[in-house]
N, C-alpha and C positions, 0 to 999 in steps of 0.2 A: 505493498499499500503504500503512496505515497503521500507525505505529510507536510505541512506549512505550517509555520510559526511566527507571528509578531512579536517581536519583544525590544525591549531597550537597547539592550548590550549583548555581550556575545557570552556572557555568565547566567545571563535570563535566560538563553538558548540552552546551553550546556544543562541548566537546571528542570528544563522541561522535557528536553531530549532525554533525561535520567529517570523523571516521574515517568513520562511513556514506557520506557523500557520494562520499570519497575511492574506498571500495570499488565504490559503484555504476558512478565514472568508468571506474575504472579496470579493474574484471573484468564488468564488463555488456558488453551488445551496443552497438555504437556508438549507437543512437539513444538506450538508456538516459543514455550519458554526453552526448549531445547535450541531451537534456532535464534532466539535472540543473546543466548548465551554465548552461540559458537558463532553463527554468521548471522548478524543483527540484518545485514543488508539484503538479505534473502526475505525476511518480514515487513520491513520497513526502510522510505528510503526519503532523507529531509532535502526539500527543494529548497534550494538557494534564491537569494532576488538576482541572481544574473550578473552582480557586479562584486563578487567574490564572498560576499556575505551564505553564512550557512542557515540564515533565519532570512527575515524581512522587517526592515525595521520602522518602526514604530510612529519613528520623527520625521520619516519621507515617504508616509501616506499618499499625499498628492502627487508625488513623483510615480507612485506605480501607479496611479490613477490612471494618470495622462499615459505612461511609458504601455499599460496593458489593455488599454482603452476596456475599460470596466466602468460598469454603472453602480455606484455605493448607494446601497439605501441609508435614506434617514432614521435614525432610532431618536426617540422621545423619552425622557426621563421626568418623573413628574410635569408634563406638560409641556416640557420645555425641547 
């Protein structure tokens, strides 16, 4: 499976990646746990931002929107 993560820094990505692997090992079937342990790339692949980062930088969201030509839905919190 291909995964994308939006973070502020590389350390945040490492934390998120570690948590994903931990959940796959503990909650997935035995064969998934074995794959994550010995050949994680066989189970999951991290998609980088195309600029050398292993994650998408939340500070560059508007750049990614323009570059990838995606439409971003606007969310609302407490009516704002």
